[in-house]
DSSP file (Angstrom, degrees, kcal/mol; ACC not computed):
  #  RESIDUE AA STRUCTURE BP1 BP2  ACC     N-H-->O    O-->H-N    N-H-->O    O-->H-N    TCO  KAPPA ALPHA  PHI   PSI    X-CA   Y-CA   Z-CA
    1    1 A M              0   0    0      0, 0.0     2,-0.1     0, 0.0     3,-0.1   0.000 360.0 360.0 360.0 132.2  103.5 -115.3  267.1
    2    2 A A        -     0   0    0      1,-0.1     2,-0.2     3,-0.0     3,-0.0  -0.350 360.0-106.8 -71.8 153.6  107.0 -114.6  266.2
    3    3 A E        -     0   0    0      1,-0.1     2,-0.4    -2,-0.1    -1,-0.1  -0.493  38.2-111.0 -68.6 138.2  109.8 -116.9  267.3
    4    4 A I        -     0   0    0     -2,-0.2     2,-0.2    -3,-0.1    75,-0.1  -0.602  29.0-123.6 -71.6 127.6  111.9 -115.5  270.0
    5    5 A R        -     0   0    0     -2,-0.4    75,-2.4    73,-0.3     2,-0.4  -0.493  22.1-147.9 -72.0 140.1  115.4 -114.6  268.8
    6    6 A R  E     -a   80   0A   0     73,-0.2     2,-0.3    -2,-0.2    75,-0.2  -0.914  15.6-175.1-112.8 135.2  118.2 -116.2  270.9
    7    7 A Y  E     -a   81   0A   0     73,-2.3    75,-2.0    -2,-0.4     2,-0.2  -0.953  19.9-129.6-131.7 142.7  121.6 -114.4  271.5
    8    8 A T     >  -     0   0    0     -2,-0.3     4,-1.8    73,-0.2     3,-0.2  -0.593  29.0-113.2 -88.0 162.9  124.8 -115.7  273.2
    9    9 A L  H  > S+     0   0    0      1,-0.2     4,-2.7    -2,-0.2     5,-0.1   0.881 121.5  57.7 -52.9 -41.8  126.5 -113.6  275.9
   10   10 A A  H  > S+     0   0    0      1,-0.2     4,-1.3     2,-0.2    -1,-0.2   0.922 104.6  49.4 -65.3 -40.3  129.4 -113.2  273.4
   11   11 A E  H  4 S+     0   0    0      2,-0.2     3,-0.4    -3,-0.2    -1,-0.2   0.897 109.8  50.6 -60.0 -43.4  126.9 -111.7  270.8
   12   12 A V  H >< S+     0   0    0     -4,-1.8     3,-2.8     1,-0.2    12,-0.3   0.980 105.9  59.2 -64.7 -52.3  125.5 -109.1  273.4
   13   13 A A  H 3< S+     0   0    0     -4,-2.7    -1,-0.2     1,-0.3    -2,-0.2   0.720  95.3  61.3 -45.9 -38.0  129.2 -108.2  274.2
   14   14 A Q  T 3< S+     0   0    0     -4,-1.3     2,-0.7    -3,-0.4    -1,-0.3   0.451  93.8  72.1 -63.0 -11.3  129.8 -107.1  270.6
   15   15 A N    <   +     0   0    0     -3,-2.8     9,-1.8    -4,-0.2    38,-0.3  -0.777  50.3 139.4-118.9  78.6  127.1 -104.5  271.0
   16   16 A K  B     -E   23   0B   0     -2,-0.7     7,-0.2     7,-0.2    36,-0.2   0.255  69.8-111.8-104.3   9.3  128.6 -101.7  273.2
   17   17 A G    >   +     0   0    0      5,-2.8     3,-1.1     1,-0.2     6,-0.2   0.514  63.8 153.3  77.8   1.0  127.2  -98.7  271.5
   18   18 A K  G >   +     0   0    0      1,-0.2     3,-2.5     4,-0.2    -1,-0.2  -0.332  66.5   5.4 -67.8 146.1  130.8  -97.6  270.3
   19   19 A G  G 3  S-     0   0    0      1,-0.3    -1,-0.2    -3,-0.1    -2,-0.1   0.692 134.8 -56.3  50.1  27.6  131.0  -95.6  267.2
   20   20 A G  G <  S+     0   0    0     -3,-1.1    -1,-0.3     1,-0.2    -2,-0.2   0.473 102.1 139.0  88.9   3.1  127.3  -95.2  266.8
   21   21 A G    <   -     0   0    0     -3,-2.5    -1,-0.2     1,-0.2    -6,-0.1  -0.169  63.4 -65.9 -74.0 178.4  126.7  -99.0  266.8
   22   22 A P        -     0   0    0      0, 0.0    -5,-2.8     0, 0.0     2,-0.5  -0.151  43.3-145.1 -63.3 158.7  124.0 -100.8  268.5
   23   23 A L  B     +E   16   0B   0     -7,-0.2    11,-3.0    -6,-0.2    12,-0.4  -0.938  23.3 178.4-126.9 101.5  123.9 -100.8  272.3
   24   24 A W  E     +B   33   0A   0     -9,-1.8    29,-4.2    -2,-0.5    30,-0.4  -0.831   7.7 178.4-108.6 142.8  122.6 -104.0  274.0
   25   25 A I  E     -B   32   0A   0      7,-2.0     7,-3.1    -2,-0.3     2,-0.4  -0.936  20.4-133.0-135.3 167.2  122.2 -104.9  277.5
   26   26 A V  E     -Bc  31  55A   0     28,-2.2    30,-1.7    -2,-0.3    31,-0.5  -0.964  17.3-178.5-118.0 133.6  120.9 -108.1  279.3
   27   27 A Y  E >  S-B   30   0A   0      3,-2.5     3,-1.2    -2,-0.4    28,-0.0  -0.922  77.5 -22.0-132.2 112.0  118.5 -108.1  282.1
   28   28 A K  T 3  S-     0   0    0     -2,-0.4    -1,-0.1     1,-0.2     3,-0.1   0.938 126.4 -52.2  48.9  54.4  117.5 -111.5  283.6
   29   29 A D  T 3  S+     0   0    0      1,-0.2    52,-2.7    51,-0.1     2,-0.5   0.502 113.7 118.7  65.7   9.6  118.5 -113.3  280.4
   30   30 A V  E <   -BD  27  80A   0     -3,-1.2    -3,-2.5    50,-0.3     2,-0.5  -0.888  59.3-137.5 -99.6 133.8  116.3 -111.0  278.2
   31   31 A V  E     -BD  26  79A   0     48,-2.3    47,-2.8    -2,-0.5    48,-1.3  -0.739  19.3-171.6 -98.5 135.8  118.2 -108.9  275.6
   32   32 A Y  E     -BD  25  77A   0     -7,-3.1    -7,-2.0    -2,-0.5     2,-0.8  -0.977  18.6-147.5-129.7 130.3  117.4 -105.3  275.0
   33   33 A D  E     +B   24   0A   0     43,-2.5     3,-0.3    -2,-0.5    -9,-0.3  -0.874  21.5 173.8 -95.9 107.6  118.6 -102.9  272.2
   34   34 A L    >>  +     0   0    0    -11,-3.0     4,-2.2    -2,-0.8     3,-0.9   0.138  42.1 114.1-103.5  17.2  118.8  -99.5  273.9
   35   35 A T  T 34 S+     0   0    0    -12,-0.4     4,-0.3     1,-0.2    -1,-0.2   0.909  83.4  38.1 -51.9 -45.1  120.4  -97.8  271.0
   36   36 A N  T 34 S+     0   0    0     -3,-0.3    -1,-0.2     1,-0.2    -2,-0.1   0.501 119.7  52.1 -91.3  -2.7  117.4  -95.6  270.3
   37   37 A Y  T X> S+     0   0    0     -3,-0.9     3,-3.6     2,-0.1     4,-0.9   0.734  80.0  86.4 -90.2 -33.9  116.7  -95.1  274.1
   38   38 A I  G >< S+     0   0    0     -4,-2.2     3,-0.6     1,-0.3    10,-0.1   0.767  85.6  55.0 -57.3 -32.3  119.9  -94.0  275.6
   39   39 A A  G 34 S+     0   0    0     -4,-0.3    -1,-0.3     1,-0.2    -2,-0.1   0.661 109.5  49.6 -71.2 -12.8  119.5  -90.3  275.0
   40   40 A E  G <4 S+     0   0    0     -3,-3.6    -1,-0.2     4,-0.1    -2,-0.2   0.616  79.9 122.1 -99.3  -9.0  116.1  -90.4  276.9
   41   41 A H    X<  -     0   0    0     -4,-0.9     3,-2.0    -3,-0.6     6,-0.1  -0.320  56.9-146.9 -56.1 118.6  117.5  -92.3  280.0
   42   42 A P  T 3  S+     0   0    0      0, 0.0    -1,-0.2     0, 0.0     3,-0.1   0.575  97.6  58.1 -64.1 -11.8  116.8  -90.3  283.0
   43   43 A G  T 3  S-     0   0    0      1,-0.3     4,-0.5     2,-0.0    -2,-0.1   0.322 116.0-113.0 -95.9   1.9  119.9  -91.5  284.7
   44   44 A G    <>  -     0   0    0     -3,-2.0     4,-0.6     1,-0.1    -1,-0.3  -0.125  30.0 -73.0  92.9 171.8  122.0  -90.1  281.7
   45   45 A V  H >> S+     0   0    0      1,-0.2     4,-2.6     2,-0.2     3,-0.9   0.905 121.5  62.6 -70.6 -43.4  124.2  -91.8  278.9
   46   46 A D  H 3> S+     0   0    0      1,-0.3     4,-2.3     2,-0.2    -1,-0.2   0.836  94.0  57.6 -58.5 -43.4  126.9  -92.7  281.2
   47   47 A S  H 34 S+     0   0    0     -4,-0.5     4,-0.4     1,-0.2    -1,-0.3   0.814 114.5  38.9 -56.0 -37.5  125.0  -95.1  283.4
   48   48 A I  H XX S+     0   0    0     -3,-0.9     3,-0.9    -4,-0.6     4,-0.7   0.859 109.1  59.7 -80.7 -35.2  124.0  -97.3  280.5
   49   49 A M  H >< S+     0   0    0     -4,-2.6     3,-1.0     1,-0.2    -2,-0.2   0.897  99.3  59.6 -63.7 -32.7  127.2  -97.1  278.6
   50   50 A E  T 3< S+     0   0    0     -4,-2.3    -1,-0.2     1,-0.3    -2,-0.2   0.795 114.8  35.2 -63.0 -26.7  129.0  -98.6  281.7
   51   51 A E  T X4 S+     0   0    0     -3,-0.9     3,-1.9    -4,-0.4   -25,-0.3   0.369  86.9 133.6-105.8   4.0  126.8 -101.7  281.4
   52   52 A A  T << S+     0   0    0     -3,-1.0   -27,-0.2    -4,-0.7   -36,-0.1  -0.296  76.8  12.4 -60.2 132.0  126.6 -101.8  277.6
   53   53 A G  T 3  S+     0   0    0    -29,-4.2    -1,-0.3   -38,-0.3     2,-0.2   0.572 114.4  90.8  81.7   8.5  127.2 -105.2  276.2
   54   54 A T  S <  S-     0   0    0     -3,-1.9   -28,-2.2   -30,-0.4     2,-1.0  -0.682  89.4 -88.7-123.7 171.9  126.9 -106.9  279.6
   55   55 A D  B     +c   26   0A   0     -2,-0.2     3,-0.3   -30,-0.2     4,-0.2  -0.840  45.1 179.5 -79.6 102.9  124.4 -108.6  281.9
   56   56 A S     >  +     0   0    0    -30,-1.7     4,-3.0    -2,-1.0     5,-0.3   0.211  41.3 115.1 -91.9  13.6  123.3 -105.6  283.8
   57   57 A T  H  > S+     0   0    0    -31,-0.5     4,-2.4     1,-0.2    -1,-0.2   0.862  77.8  46.4 -49.7 -51.7  120.8 -107.2  286.0
   58   58 A K  H  > S+     0   0    0     -3,-0.3     4,-2.2     2,-0.2    -1,-0.2   0.910 114.6  47.1 -67.1 -45.9  122.7 -106.6  289.2
   59   59 A A  H  > S+     0   0    0     -4,-0.2     4,-1.5     1,-0.2    -2,-0.2   0.927 113.1  50.9 -58.0 -47.4  123.4 -102.8  288.3
   60   60 A F  H  <>S+     0   0    0     -4,-3.0     5,-0.8     1,-0.2     4,-0.4   0.871 112.4  43.3 -64.4 -41.6  119.8 -102.3  287.3
   61   61 A D  H ><5S+     0   0    0     -4,-2.4     3,-0.6    -5,-0.3    -1,-0.2   0.856 114.4  51.5 -71.5 -32.4  118.3 -103.8  290.5
   62   62 A E  H 3<5S+     0   0    0     -4,-2.2    -2,-0.2     1,-0.2    -1,-0.2   0.771  96.9  67.9 -76.3 -22.7  120.8 -101.9  292.7
   63   63 A S  T 3<5S-     0   0    0     -4,-1.5    -1,-0.2    -5,-0.2    -2,-0.2   0.648 108.1-115.8 -80.4 -11.5  120.1  -98.5  291.1
   64   64 A G  T < 5 -     0   0    0     -3,-0.6    -3,-0.1    -4,-0.4    -2,-0.1   0.895  42.4-172.1  86.9  43.0  116.6  -98.3  292.5
   65   65 A H      < -     0   0    0     -5,-0.8    -1,-0.1     1,-0.1    -5,-0.0  -0.308  21.5-120.2 -60.9 153.9  114.6  -98.3  289.2
   66   66 A T    >>  -     0   0    0      1,-0.1     3,-1.3    -2,-0.0     4,-0.6  -0.401  28.2-104.3 -88.3 163.5  110.9  -97.7  289.4
   67   67 A P  H >> S+     0   0    0      0, 0.0     4,-1.4     0, 0.0     3,-0.9   0.897 121.1  66.7 -60.8 -35.1  108.3 -100.3  288.1
   68   68 A D  H 3> S+     0   0    0      1,-0.2     4,-1.9     2,-0.2     5,-0.2   0.777  86.9  67.5 -58.3 -22.3  107.9  -98.0  285.1
   69   69 A A  H <> S+     0   0    0     -3,-1.3     4,-2.5     1,-0.2    -1,-0.2   0.898 101.1  45.4 -64.3 -41.5  111.4  -98.7  284.1
   70   70 A K  H <X S+     0   0    0     -3,-0.9     4,-1.8    -4,-0.6    -1,-0.2   0.812 109.0  56.3 -70.1 -30.1  110.7 -102.3  283.2
   71   71 A T  H  < S+     0   0    0     -4,-1.4     4,-0.4     2,-0.2    -2,-0.2   0.834 110.9  44.8 -61.2 -37.8  107.5 -101.2  281.4
   72   72 A I  H >< S+     0   0    0     -4,-1.9     3,-1.4     1,-0.2     4,-0.4   0.904 110.8  54.5 -77.1 -41.9  109.8  -98.9  279.2
   73   73 A M  H >< S+     0   0    0     -4,-2.5     3,-3.1     1,-0.3     4,-0.4   0.894  92.1  71.7 -66.5 -36.4  112.3 -101.6  278.7
   74   74 A A  G >< S+     0   0    0     -4,-1.8     3,-0.9     1,-0.3    -1,-0.3   0.778  89.7  61.2 -44.1 -31.5  109.8 -104.0  277.4
   75   75 A K  G <  S+     0   0    0     -3,-1.4    -1,-0.3    -4,-0.4    -2,-0.2   0.672 104.2  51.0 -72.6 -15.9  109.5 -102.0  274.2
   76   76 A Y  G <  S+     0   0    0     -3,-3.1   -43,-2.5    -4,-0.4    -1,-0.2   0.314  75.4 128.3-105.3  11.4  113.2 -102.6  273.5
   77   77 A K  E <   + D   0  32A   0     -3,-0.9   -45,-0.2    -4,-0.4     3,-0.1  -0.422  22.4 167.1 -66.5 130.1  113.3 -106.3  273.9
   78   78 A I  E     -     0   0A   0    -47,-2.8   -73,-0.3     1,-0.2     2,-0.3   0.494  58.4 -55.9-115.0  -7.4  114.9 -108.0  270.9
   79   79 A G  E     - D   0  31A   0    -48,-1.3   -48,-2.3   -75,-0.1     2,-0.3  -0.991  53.1 -76.6 167.5-161.2  115.4 -111.4  272.4
   80   80 A E  E     -aD   6  30A   0    -75,-2.4   -73,-2.3    -2,-0.3   -50,-0.3  -0.913  41.5 -97.4-135.2 164.9  116.7 -113.8  275.0
   81   81 A I  E     -a    7   0A   0    -52,-2.7   -73,-0.2    -2,-0.3     5,-0.1  -0.588  56.0 -91.9 -80.2 147.7  119.9 -115.4  275.9
   82   82 A V    >   -     0   0    0    -75,-2.0     3,-0.8    -2,-0.2     4,-0.4  -0.088  40.4-109.2 -53.2 158.5  120.4 -119.0  274.5
   83   83 A E  G >  S+     0   0    0      1,-0.2     3,-1.2     2,-0.2    -1,-0.1   0.896 114.9  56.5 -56.7 -48.0  119.2 -121.7  277.0
   84   84 A E  G 3  S+     0   0    0      1,-0.2    -1,-0.2     3,-0.0    -2,-0.1   0.668 111.3  44.9 -63.3 -15.5  122.8 -123.0  277.9
   85   85 A E  G <  S+     0   0    0     -3,-0.8    -1,-0.2   -56,-0.1    -2,-0.2   0.379  85.0 123.9-112.9   1.5  123.8 -119.6  278.9
   86   86 A K    <   -     0   0    0     -3,-1.2    -3,-0.0    -4,-0.4     3,-0.0  -0.346  35.9-174.2 -64.7 143.7  120.7 -118.6  281.0
   87   87 A R        +     0   0    0      2,-0.1     8,-3.2     7,-0.0     2,-0.3   0.401  62.9  59.0-111.4  -0.6  121.2 -117.5  284.5
   88   88 A Y  B    S-F   94   0C   0      6,-0.3     6,-0.2   -60,-0.0     2,-0.1  -0.929  72.2-128.4-132.2 150.8  117.7 -117.1  285.6
   89   89 A D    >   -     0   0    0      4,-3.0     3,-2.2    -2,-0.3    -2,-0.1  -0.276  47.8 -82.7 -87.5-178.7  114.7 -119.5  285.8
   90   90 A A  T 3  S+     0   0    0      1,-0.3    -1,-0.1     2,-0.1    -2,-0.0   0.733 127.8  54.7 -58.1 -26.4  111.3 -118.8  284.4
   91   91 A N  T 3  S-     0   0    0      2,-0.1    -1,-0.3     3,-0.0     3,-0.1   0.374 120.0-102.4 -89.5   0.2  110.3 -116.7  287.5
   92   92 A G  S <  S+     0   0    0     -3,-2.2     2,-0.2     1,-0.3    -2,-0.1   0.515  76.5 138.5  94.1   0.0  113.2 -114.4  287.3
   93   93 A K        -     0   0    0      1,-0.1    -4,-3.0   -65,-0.0    -1,-0.3  -0.601  62.3-102.9 -88.3 143.6  115.2 -116.1  290.1
   94   94 A K  B     -F   88   0C   0     -2,-0.2    -6,-0.3    -6,-0.2     2,-0.1  -0.401  41.5-121.6 -66.8 135.5  118.9 -116.7  289.9
   95   95 A K        -     0   0    0     -8,-3.2     2,-0.4    -2,-0.1    -1,-0.1  -0.508  19.3-119.7 -74.8 147.5  119.6 -120.4  289.0
   96   96 A K        -     0   0    0     -2,-0.1     2,-0.2     1,-0.0    -1,-0.1  -0.688  30.3-112.7 -83.4 144.9  121.7 -122.4  291.2
   97   97 A K        -     0   0    0     -2,-0.4     2,-0.4     1,-0.1    -1,-0.0  -0.554  29.8-136.3 -78.7 135.5  124.9 -123.8  289.7
   98   98 A M        -     0   0    0     -2,-0.2     2,-0.5     1,-0.0    -1,-0.1  -0.766   7.4-131.2 -98.6 134.7  124.8 -127.4  289.3
   99   99 A V        -     0   0    0     -2,-0.4     2,-0.1     1,-0.1    -1,-0.0  -0.639  27.8-123.2 -80.6 122.9  127.8 -129.5  290.2
  100  100 A Q        -     0   0    0     -2,-0.5     2,-0.2     1,-0.1    -1,-0.1  -0.392  21.7-131.0 -70.3 145.0  128.7 -132.0  287.4
  101  101 A A        -     0   0    0      1,-0.1     3,-0.1    -2,-0.1    -1,-0.1  -0.509  31.9 -92.5 -81.3 155.0  128.7 -135.6  288.4
  102  102 A A        -     0   0    0     -2,-0.2     3,-0.1     1,-0.1    -1,-0.1  -0.496  55.1 -96.1 -62.2 140.5  131.8 -137.9  287.5
  103  103 A P    >   -     0   0    0      0, 0.0     3,-2.1     0, 0.0    -1,-0.1  -0.243  49.2 -88.6 -55.0 145.8  131.1 -139.7  284.2
  104  104 A E  T 3  S+     0   0    0      1,-0.3     3,-0.1    -3,-0.1    -3,-0.0  -0.351 115.5  24.9 -59.6 136.3  129.7 -143.1  284.5
  105  105 A G  T 3  S+     0   0    0      1,-0.3    -1,-0.3    -3,-0.1     2,-0.2   0.380  83.1 150.5  84.6  -1.7  132.6 -145.8  284.7
  106  106 A S    <   -     0   0    0     -3,-2.1    -1,-0.3     1,-0.2    -4,-0.1  -0.458  38.7-153.4 -66.5 134.8  135.0 -143.2  286.1
  107  107 A S        +     0   0    0     -2,-0.2     2,-0.6    -3,-0.1    -1,-0.2   0.517  67.2  93.2 -91.7  -2.1  137.5 -145.0  288.3
  108  108 A R        -     0   0    0      4,-0.1     2,-0.2     3,-0.0    -2,-0.1  -0.784  62.9-156.0 -92.6 123.3  138.3 -142.1  290.5
  109  109 A S     >  -     0   0    0     -2,-0.6     4,-2.8     1,-0.1     5,-0.2  -0.441  33.2-102.4 -88.4 170.1  136.2 -141.8  293.7
  110  110 A C  H  > S+     0   0    0      1,-0.2     4,-2.4     2,-0.2     5,-0.2   0.912 123.1  52.7 -53.4 -45.6  135.5 -138.7  295.6
  111  111 A I  H  > S+     0   0    0      1,-0.2     4,-2.6     2,-0.2     5,-0.2   0.899 108.5  49.9 -63.5 -44.4  138.1 -139.6  298.2
  112  112 A S  H  > S+     0   0    0      2,-0.2     4,-2.5     1,-0.2     5,-0.2   0.907 112.2  48.9 -59.5 -43.0  140.8 -140.2  295.5
  113  113 A I  H  X S+     0   0    0     -4,-2.8     4,-2.0     1,-0.2    -2,-0.2   0.922 113.4  44.8 -65.2 -42.4  140.0 -136.8  293.9
  114  114 A I  H  X S+     0   0    0     -4,-2.4     4,-1.8    -5,-0.2    -2,-0.2   0.878 115.0  48.3 -70.4 -36.3  140.2 -135.0  297.1
  115  115 A T  H  X S+     0   0    0     -4,-2.6     4,-2.0     2,-0.2     5,-0.2   0.912 111.1  49.7 -70.2 -37.0  143.4 -136.8  298.2
  116  116 A C  H  X S+     0   0    0     -4,-2.5     4,-2.1    -5,-0.2    -2,-0.2   0.926 111.2  52.0 -64.9 -42.2  145.1 -136.1  294.8
  117  117 A G  H  < S+     0   0    0     -4,-2.0    -1,-0.2    -5,-0.2    -2,-0.2   0.866 111.6  45.8 -62.6 -37.6  144.1 -132.4  295.2
  118  118 A L  H  < S+     0   0    0     -4,-1.8    -1,-0.2     1,-0.2    -2,-0.2   0.821 120.6  37.4 -72.9 -35.2  145.6 -132.3  298.7
  119  119 A M  H  <        0   0    0     -4,-2.0    -2,-0.2     1,-0.2    -1,-0.2   0.748 360.0 360.0 -91.2 -23.2  148.9 -134.0  297.8
  120  120 A G     <        0   0    0     -4,-2.1    -1,-0.2    -5,-0.2    -2,-0.1   0.380 360.0 360.0 -86.5 360.0  149.3 -132.4  294.3
């Protein structure tokens, strides 16, 4: 089995289909190259061009695609987003943002941070 290629969101953003270049989108952390599909898209070229080079998960889900759309997209999968930039878990559910804890040995307590924020 071939290793899954990993891309950063910045790499995806460079592929907006301009000037005949590749057109990539992201759906739930999976990267798709829709360059050869855009002319076949039932919703027209413009709807894909608006999302080119971005995470189009929200737009895709809100546009009322049929289950067949995901089957079609599977043919155009070229990789996934790198782990540290993923926004969805293995089940396709949006990850909750984690709050960073203060580094060990930090002399500032939560109260002092809040107080400084209120006074500053």
